[in-house]
C-alpha positions as CSV (number, residue, x, y, z in Angstrom):
1,X,43.0,9.1,-20.5
2,X,40.8,12.2,-20.1
3,X,37.7,13.1,-18.2
4,X,34.5,14.0,-20.2
5,X,32.4,16.6,-18.6
6,X,29.2,17.2,-20.7
7,X,25.6,18.2,-20.3
8,X,23.0,16.4,-22.4
9,X,19.7,17.9,-23.4
10,X,16.9,16.5,-25.5
11,X,15.3,18.8,-28.1
12,X,12.1,18.6,-30.0
13,X,12.6,18.5,-33.8
14,X,10.2,21.4,-34.1
15,X,12.7,23.6,-32.0
16,X,15.8,22.8,-34.0
17,X,15.7,25.9,-36.1
18,X,15.1,28.2,-33.2
19,X,18.1,26.6,-31.5
20,X,20.4,27.1,-34.4
21,X,19.2,30.8,-34.6
22,X,19.8,31.4,-30.9
23,X,22.0,34.6,-30.4
24,X,24.6,32.6,-28.7
25,X,25.2,30.4,-31.8
26,X,23.9,32.5,-34.8
27,X,27.0,34.6,-35.2
28,X,29.5,31.7,-34.8
29,X,30.9,29.5,-37.5
30,X,29.7,25.9,-37.3
31,X,30.9,22.6,-38.6
32,X,28.7,19.7,-39.9
33,X,29.6,16.1,-40.3
34,X,28.0,12.7,-40.7
35,X,28.9,10.2,-38.0
36,X,28.4,6.5,-37.4
37,X,29.0,4.8,-34.1
38,X,29.2,1.0,-33.8
39,X,28.7,-0.3,-30.2
40,X,30.4,-3.5,-29.0
41,X,29.6,-5.7,-26.2
42,X,29.4,-9.5,-25.3
43,X,26.2,-11.3,-26.3
44,X,25.1,-11.4,-22.6
45,X,26.0,-7.6,-22.3
46,X,28.8,-7.8,-19.6
47,X,30.2,-4.4,-20.6
48,X,27.0,-2.4,-19.9
49,X,26.4,-4.4,-16.8
50,X,29.8,-3.2,-15.5
51,X,29.1,0.5,-16.5
52,X,31.4,0.5,-19.5
53,X,30.6,1.5,-23.2
54,X,32.9,0.6,-26.1
55,X,32.4,2.0,-29.6
56,X,34.1,2.7,-32.9
57,X,33.3,6.1,-34.4
58,X,33.4,6.6,-38.1
59,X,33.6,10.1,-39.7
60,X,34.4,9.5,-43.4
61,X,37.5,7.4,-43.5
62,X,38.5,8.5,-40.0
63,X,37.9,6.0,-37.1
64,X,38.3,6.4,-33.4
65,X,37.9,3.8,-30.7
66,X,36.4,5.1,-27.5
67,X,36.0,3.4,-24.1
68,X,33.9,5.1,-21.4
69,X,33.2,4.3,-17.8
70,X,29.9,5.0,-16.1
71,X,31.3,7.9,-13.9
72,X,28.6,10.2,-12.3
73,X,25.5,11.6,-13.8
74,X,23.2,14.0,-12.0
75,X,20.6,16.2,-13.7
76,X,21.9,15.4,-17.1
77,X,25.5,16.4,-16.3
78,X,27.8,13.6,-17.0
79,X,31.4,13.3,-15.6
80,X,33.3,10.1,-16.6
81,X,36.5,8.8,-17.7
82,X,37.2,8.0,-21.4
83,X,40.0,6.6,-23.4
84,X,40.3,7.4,-27.1
85,X,42.5,5.6,-29.7
86,X,42.9,6.2,-33.4
87,X,42.1,3.0,-35.4
88,X,43.0,3.6,-39.1
89,X,42.0,0.0,-39.9
90,X,38.5,0.5,-38.5
91,X,38.9,-2.5,-36.1
92,X,38.8,-3.0,-32.4
93,X,42.2,-3.1,-30.6
94,X,42.0,-3.6,-26.8
95,X,45.7,-3.7,-26.2
96,X,45.9,-0.2,-25.0
97,X,42.8,-0.4,-22.6
98,X,43.9,0.1,-19.0
99,X,43.9,-2.9,-16.7
100,X,40.8,-3.4,-14.8
101,X,38.4,-1.3,-16.8
102,X,37.1,-4.2,-18.9
103,X,35.7,-7.3,-17.2
104,X,38.1,-10.1,-17.5
105,X,37.9,-12.5,-20.5
106,X,35.5,-10.4,-22.6
107,X,37.8,-9.5,-25.5
108,X,37.2,-12.7,-27.4
109,X,33.3,-12.5,-27.0
110,X,32.8,-8.8,-28.3
111,X,30.4,-8.4,-31.1
112,X,28.6,-5.4,-32.6
113,X,25.1,-5.1,-31.1
114,X,23.8,-1.8,-32.4
115,X,24.8,1.4,-34.2
116,X,23.9,5.1,-34.4
117,X,24.0,7.3,-37.4
118,X,23.5,11.1,-37.2
119,X,24.4,14.4,-38.5
120,X,26.3,16.5,-36.1
121,X,26.4,20.3,-36.2
122,X,29.2,21.7,-33.9
123,X,29.9,25.2,-32.5
124,X,32.8,26.2,-30.3
125,X,31.4,28.8,-27.7
126,X,33.4,31.0,-25.4
127,X,31.4,31.7,-22.4
128,X,32.6,33.2,-19.0
129,X,36.2,32.3,-19.7
130,X,35.4,28.7,-20.7
131,X,35.7,26.9,-24.2
132,X,32.5,24.8,-24.5
133,X,31.7,22.7,-27.6
134,X,28.0,22.7,-28.5
135,X,26.7,20.0,-30.7
136,X,23.3,19.3,-32.1
137,X,22.8,15.6,-33.2
138,X,20.0,14.5,-35.5
139,X,19.7,10.9,-36.6
140,X,18.7,7.5,-35.4
141,X,19.8,4.4,-33.4
142,X,19.4,1.0,-35.0
143,X,19.3,-2.5,-33.5
144,X,18.5,-5.1,-36.1
145,X,15.2,-4.1,-37.9
146,X,14.2,-1.6,-35.1
147,X,15.2,2.0,-35.0
148,X,14.5,5.2,-32.9
149,X,15.0,8.8,-33.7
150,X,17.8,10.8,-32.0
151,X,17.5,14.6,-31.5
152,X,19.6,16.0,-28.7
153,X,22.1,18.7,-27.8
154,X,25.3,18.2,-25.9
155,X,27.5,20.8,-24.2
156,X,31.0,19.5,-23.5
157,X,33.5,21.5,-21.4
158,X,36.8,21.7,-23.2
159,X,38.4,24.1,-20.9
160,X,37.4,26.3,-18.0
161,X,35.0,25.8,-15.0
162,X,31.8,23.9,-14.6
163,X,30.0,27.1,-13.5
164,X,30.3,28.4,-17.1
165,X,29.0,25.1,-18.6
166,X,25.9,25.3,-16.4
167,X,25.4,29.0,-17.1
168,X,25.4,28.4,-20.8
169,X,22.9,25.7,-20.6
170,X,20.7,27.8,-18.3
171,X,20.8,30.6,-20.9
172,X,19.9,28.2,-23.9
173,X,17.1,26.8,-22.0
174,X,15.5,30.2,-21.2
175,X,14.0,30.5,-24.7
176,X,14.4,27.1,-26.4
177,X,12.5,23.9,-25.3
178,X,15.5,21.9,-24.2
179,X,15.1,19.3,-21.4
180,X,18.1,18.0,-19.4
181,X,18.5,14.3,-20.1
182,X,20.6,11.5,-18.6
183,X,20.1,8.9,-21.3
184,X,23.0,8.4,-23.6
185,X,22.9,7.2,-27.2
186,X,24.4,3.9,-25.9
187,X,21.5,3.4,-23.4
188,X,18.9,4.1,-26.2
189,X,20.6,1.4,-28.2
190,X,20.5,-1.2,-25.4
191,X,16.8,-0.3,-24.8
192,X,16.0,-0.8,-28.4
193,X,18.0,-4.0,-28.5
194,X,16.4,-5.5,-25.4
195,X,12.8,-4.1,-26.0
196,X,12.7,-3.0,-22.4
197,X,12.9,0.1,-20.3
198,X,15.6,0.2,-17.6
199,X,15.2,-1.0,-14.1
200,X,14.9,1.6,-11.4
201,X,17.8,3.7,-10.5
202,X,19.8,2.5,-7.7
203,X,19.4,4.4,-4.5
204,X,22.5,6.4,-3.4
205,X,24.3,4.7,-0.5
206,X,23.9,6.9,2.6
207,X,26.4,6.1,5.5
208,X,26.0,7.2,9.2
209,X,29.1,9.4,9.1
210,X,28.0,11.3,6.0
211,X,27.2,14.9,6.5
212,X,23.6,16.3,6.2
213,X,24.5,18.4,3.3
214,X,26.2,15.4,1.5
215,X,23.2,13.3,2.1
216,X,20.9,16.0,0.8
217,X,22.9,16.4,-2.5
218,X,22.9,12.8,-3.1
219,X,19.2,12.2,-2.5
220,X,18.0,15.4,-4.3
221,X,20.2,14.5,-7.2
222,X,18.7,11.0,-7.2
223,X,15.2,12.4,-7.5
224,X,16.2,15.0,-10.1
225,X,17.7,12.2,-12.2
226,X,14.5,10.1,-11.7
227,X,12.3,13.0,-12.8
228,X,14.2,13.5,-16.0
229,X,14.4,9.8,-16.7
230,X,10.7,9.4,-16.2
231,X,10.1,12.3,-18.7
232,X,12.4,10.6,-21.2
233,X,10.7,7.2,-20.8
234,X,7.2,8.6,-21.5
235,X,8.3,9.8,-24.8
236,X,10.0,6.6,-25.6
237,X,7.2,4.2,-24.3
238,X,4.1,6.5,-24.4
239,X,3.2,4.9,-20.9
240,X,1.3,7.5,-18.9
241,X,2.3,5.7,-15.7
242,X,5.7,7.5,-16.2
243,X,4.0,11.0,-16.0
244,X,2.1,9.9,-13.0
245,X,5.4,8.8,-11.5
246,X,6.8,12.2,-11.9
247,X,4.3,13.5,-9.4
248,X,5.4,11.0,-6.8
249,X,9.0,12.0,-7.4
250,X,8.1,15.7,-7.0
251,X,6.4,14.9,-3.7
252,X,9.6,13.1,-2.6
253,X,11.5,16.3,-3.3
254,X,9.0,18.3,-1.1
255,X,9.6,15.7,1.6
256,X,13.4,16.1,1.4
257,X,13.0,19.8,2.0
258,X,11.4,19.0,5.3
259,X,14.1,16.6,6.3
260,X,16.9,18.9,5.4
261,X,15.3,22.3,6.2
262,X,18.0,23.2,8.8
263,X,20.7,23.4,6.2
264,X,18.8,25.5,3.6
265,X,18.4,29.3,4.0
266,X,14.8,30.4,3.6
267,X,15.2,32.1,0.2
268,X,16.6,28.9,-1.2
269,X,13.9,26.7,0.2
270,X,11.2,29.0,-1.2
271,X,12.9,29.1,-4.6
272,X,13.2,25.4,-5.0
273,X,9.7,24.8,-3.7
274,X,8.6,27.3,-6.3
275,X,10.2,25.3,-9.0
276,X,8.8,21.9,-7.8
277,X,5.4,23.6,-7.4
278,X,5.5,24.8,-11.0
279,X,6.3,21.4,-12.3
280,X,3.6,19.8,-10.3
281,X,1.1,22.4,-11.4
282,X,2.0,21.7,-15.0
283,X,1.8,18.0,-14.8
284,X,-1.0,17.2,-12.4
285,X,-3.8,18.3,-14.9
286,X,-2.5,15.8,-17.5
287,X,-2.8,12.7,-15.5
288,X,-6.2,12.4,-14.1
289,X,-6.9,8.8,-13.7
290,X,-9.4,8.0,-16.5
291,X,-8.0,10.1,-19.4
292,X,-4.5,8.5,-18.8
293,X,-5.8,5.0,-18.8
294,X,-8.0,5.7,-21.8
295,X,-5.1,7.1,-23.8
296,X,-3.1,4.0,-23.0
297,X,-5.9,1.5,-23.9
298,X,-7.2,2.8,-27.2
299,X,-6.7,5.3,-29.9
300,X,-8.1,8.6,-28.5
301,X,-8.7,9.9,-32.0
302,X,-10.4,6.9,-33.5
303,X,-14.1,7.0,-34.4
304,X,-16.0,6.7,-31.1
305,X,-18.4,3.8,-30.6
306,X,-21.0,5.9,-28.6
307,X,-21.4,9.3,-26.7
308,X,-19.9,7.9,-23.5
309,X,-16.7,6.9,-25.3
310,X,-16.7,10.2,-27.1
311,X,-16.7,12.1,-23.8
312,X,-13.8,10.1,-22.5
313,X,-11.9,10.5,-25.8
314,X,-12.3,14.3,-25.4
315,X,-10.6,14.1,-22.0
316,X,-7.8,11.9,-23.4
317,X,-7.3,14.3,-26.4
318,X,-7.0,17.2,-23.9
319,X,-4.4,15.2,-21.9
320,X,-2.4,14.4,-25.1
321,X,-2.5,18.0,-26.4
322,X,-1.5,19.2,-22.8
323,X,1.7,17.0,-22.7
324,X,2.7,18.2,-26.2
325,X,2.2,21.8,-25.2
326,X,4.3,21.2,-22.1
327,X,7.0,19.5,-24.1
328,X,7.1,22.7,-26.4
329,X,7.2,25.0,-23.4
330,X,10.6,26.4,-22.7
331,X,9.8,27.0,-19.0
332,X,9.6,23.3,-18.4
333,X,13.2,22.5,-19.4
334,X,14.4,25.8,-17.9
335,X,12.9,24.9,-14.6
336,X,14.6,21.5,-14.6
337,X,17.9,23.2,-15.7
338,X,17.6,25.7,-12.9
339,X,17.4,23.0,-10.4
340,X,20.3,21.1,-11.9
341,X,22.4,24.3,-11.7
342,X,21.4,25.1,-8.1
343,X,22.3,21.5,-7.0
344,X,25.7,21.2,-8.7
345,X,26.8,24.7,-7.6
346,X,25.4,24.2,-4.1
347,X,24.1,27.7,-4.5
348,X,22.5,27.7,-1.0
349,X,26.1,28.1,0.6
350,X,26.2,31.7,-0.4
351,X,23.4,32.6,2.0
352,X,24.0,30.2,4.9
353,X,24.3,31.4,8.4
354,X,26.6,29.9,11.0
355,X,23.6,27.8,12.2
356,X,23.0,26.6,8.7
357,X,26.6,25.6,8.3
358,X,26.7,23.8,11.6
359,X,23.5,21.9,10.6
360,X,25.1,21.0,7.2
361,X,28.1,19.4,8.9
362,X,26.0,17.2,11.4
363,X,26.3,13.4,10.8
364,X,23.2,12.3,8.9
365,X,22.6,9.6,11.5
366,X,22.0,12.3,14.1
367,X,20.3,14.9,11.9
368,X,17.5,12.5,10.8
369,X,16.3,11.4,14.1
370,X,13.8,14.2,14.3
371,X,12.4,13.4,10.8
372,X,11.8,9.8,11.7
373,X,10.0,10.8,14.9
374,X,7.9,13.3,13.1
375,X,6.9,10.9,10.5
376,X,5.8,8.3,12.9
377,X,3.8,10.9,14.8
378,X,1.9,11.8,11.5
379,X,0.9,8.2,11.1
380,X,-2.5,7.7,12.6
381,X,-3.8,4.2,12.7
382,X,-7.3,5.1,13.8
383,X,-7.8,6.7,10.5
384,X,-7.6,3.2,8.7
385,X,-10.7,2.1,10.8
386,X,-12.9,4.7,9.2
387,X,-14.1,5.3,5.7
388,X,-12.2,4.9,2.4
389,X,-11.5,8.7,2.4
390,X,-10.0,8.6,5.8
391,X,-7.7,5.7,4.9
392,X,-6.6,7.4,1.6
393,X,-5.9,10.7,3.7
394,X,-3.1,8.7,5.4
395,X,-1.3,7.9,2.0
396,X,1.3,10.9,2.4
397,X,2.1,9.7,6.0
398,X,2.7,6.1,4.8
399,X,4.7,7.2,1.8
400,X,7.1,9.4,4.0
401,X,7.7,6.6,6.4
402,X,8.4,4.2,3.4
403,X,10.9,6.9,2.0
404,X,12.8,7.0,5.3
405,X,13.0,3.2,5.4
406,X,14.2,3.0,1.8
407,X,16.8,5.8,1.9
408,X,18.1,5.3,5.4
409,X,17.8,1.6,6.0
410,X,21.5,1.0,6.9
411,X,21.5,3.9,9.4
412,X,19.1,2.5,11.9
413,X,18.9,-1.2,12.0
414,X,18.5,-4.2,9.7
415,X,15.1,-4.6,11.4
416,X,13.9,-1.8,9.2
417,X,13.7,-4.1,6.3
418,X,10.6,-5.6,8.0
419,X,8.9,-2.2,8.3
420,X,9.8,-1.4,4.8
421,X,8.0,-4.5,3.5
422,X,5.0,-3.8,5.7
423,X,4.9,-0.1,4.6
424,X,5.3,-1.2,0.9
425,X,2.3,-3.5,1.3
426,X,0.3,-0.8,3.0
427,X,1.1,1.8,0.2
428,X,0.3,-0.9,-2.5
429,X,-3.1,-1.6,-0.8
430,X,-3.9,2.2,-0.6
431,X,-3.1,2.6,-4.4
432,X,-5.5,-0.3,-5.1
433,X,-8.1,1.3,-2.8
434,X,-7.7,4.6,-4.6
435,X,-8.3,2.9,-8.0
436,X,-11.4,1.1,-6.6
437,X,-12.7,4.4,-5.3
438,X,-12.4,6.0,-8.7
439,X,-14.0,3.2,-10.5
440,X,-16.9,3.1,-8.1
441,X,-17.7,6.7,-9.1
442,X,-17.8,6.0,-12.7
443,X,-21.4,4.8,-12.8
444,X,-22.2,6.2,-16.2
445,X,-19.2,4.6,-17.8
446,X,-19.9,1.3,-16.0
447,X,-23.5,1.2,-17.3
448,X,-22.3,1.4,-20.9
449,X,-20.1,-1.6,-20.5
450,X,-21.3,-5.2,-21.6
451,X,-22.9,-7.0,-18.8
452,X,-20.0,-9.5,-18.5
453,X,-17.5,-6.6,-18.1
454,X,-19.8,-4.9,-15.6
455,X,-19.9,-8.0,-13.5
456,X,-16.1,-8.3,-13.6
457,X,-15.6,-4.7,-12.4
458,X,-18.3,-4.8,-9.8
459,X,-16.8,-8.1,-8.4
460,X,-13.4,-6.4,-8.1
461,X,-14.8,-3.3,-6.3
462,X,-16.8,-5.4,-3.9
463,X,-13.5,-6.6,-2.4
464,X,-13.1,-3.0,-1.1
465,X,-14.1,-4.0,2.5
466,X,-11.7,-6.9,2.6
467,X,-8.9,-4.5,1.4
468,X,-9.9,-2.0,4.1
469,X,-9.7,-4.7,6.7
470,X,-6.2,-5.7,5.5
471,X,-5.1,-2.1,5.5
472,X,-6.3,-1.6,9.1
473,X,-4.4,-4.7,10.2
474,X,-1.1,-3.6,8.5
475,X,-1.4,-0.1,10.0
476,X,-2.1,-1.5,13.5
477,X,1.0,-3.8,13.3
478,X,3.2,-0.9,12.3
479,X,1.9,1.5,14.8
480,X,2.2,-1.1,17.6
481,X,5.9,-1.6,16.8
482,X,7.0,1.9,16.1
483,X,8.6,2.4,19.5
484,X,11.1,-0.3,18.7
485,X,12.2,1.7,15.7
486,X,12.5,5.0,17.5
487,X,14.6,3.4,20.1
488,X,17.2,2.1,17.7
């Protein structure tokens, strides 16, 4: 058994030549080979559900069987156990698999579900005293009649320290549009097979005795992984909701800085906030409500039916061109890689004072009391009794409270489940209210719709007062019961 430590990055096909010509690689010899991986699981996919991947890899007449566990994955950096066995006959043999790694009774049910075929270009780089294998994979994953392109770079640590691996990735992303990615070839295959995107990432389990620093690393890592996954999912599904979700994730990161401000020296808070701010500034112009929905609902480059449609198409085209430009901008991946490096190396420690260090060691159950109190104080139920704009102004306060309930449910009381459900309902209603508010402003667009569709839209937006009433009642119940939460 060995532990695989690798960093995966997606690369645009248009950037491949620039990558191969990078000064780190251009003077080194490379090896190229054609590889085929066959992935095995039970028909009901018990292996992937248990966090295990099993494959046969063929390179010419050579065959290797590999079993991998889920391990850990933060910001595209994978650390997991793996077992490799030579299989000259090209057949599975589970006799040498360690006990307890595979679910009981699966051996007789295993079947090939999908495969990958790709050309691999390999360089061995010596960097800061470490040996790092750099590979470029170009090919496709196939499941039945369906297929999807593969274009990715992997950096695997063969010897030396993690610092060198992260440093090399940081250097490569400085000038090449490479984006950290946590999606393996196996996951791409399962997605293709199931015709579905994955469920949400499970929240890290935060326990009362955990230190504030440990909790920060777990939660910031969770949001960073979500951010990268949302980016990957957009390009797989073309669903603009994934880009919109990136803004929510970036907002969550900003909130975490507030919760854990005592452990982070000022220089580091400002640096990470600058990274988050740059990403938000790059993404927000792409996802204004109407262009995103237009790009989803119809071909933005088709012949327009009328002038009104043409104007909306122009907005959608600008959004599509904007996201292509962002994908080709090396600063995007470099910013994400900088955040990954900062988190894994816990770079803030080098500038911590004794006060920072003491705050880092405080149990999370004690350190978050102030954040919970502040979040409740920012929640103003009187605002919900006013206009739509007043109610929508409370969205950030509602979202912060919901985050606290979701992340730290077990730290306070099981009663927090109730508040979480109420806050989720309130946030959902505010999202609907926001959509209604946008639609109500699109008079020109509405007037160009057929009368039947106009009536349907107007009927929906006329329920706005009822929605405001429900929001007011939800907010009132939450505010009246907040003292019980703060006393827990």
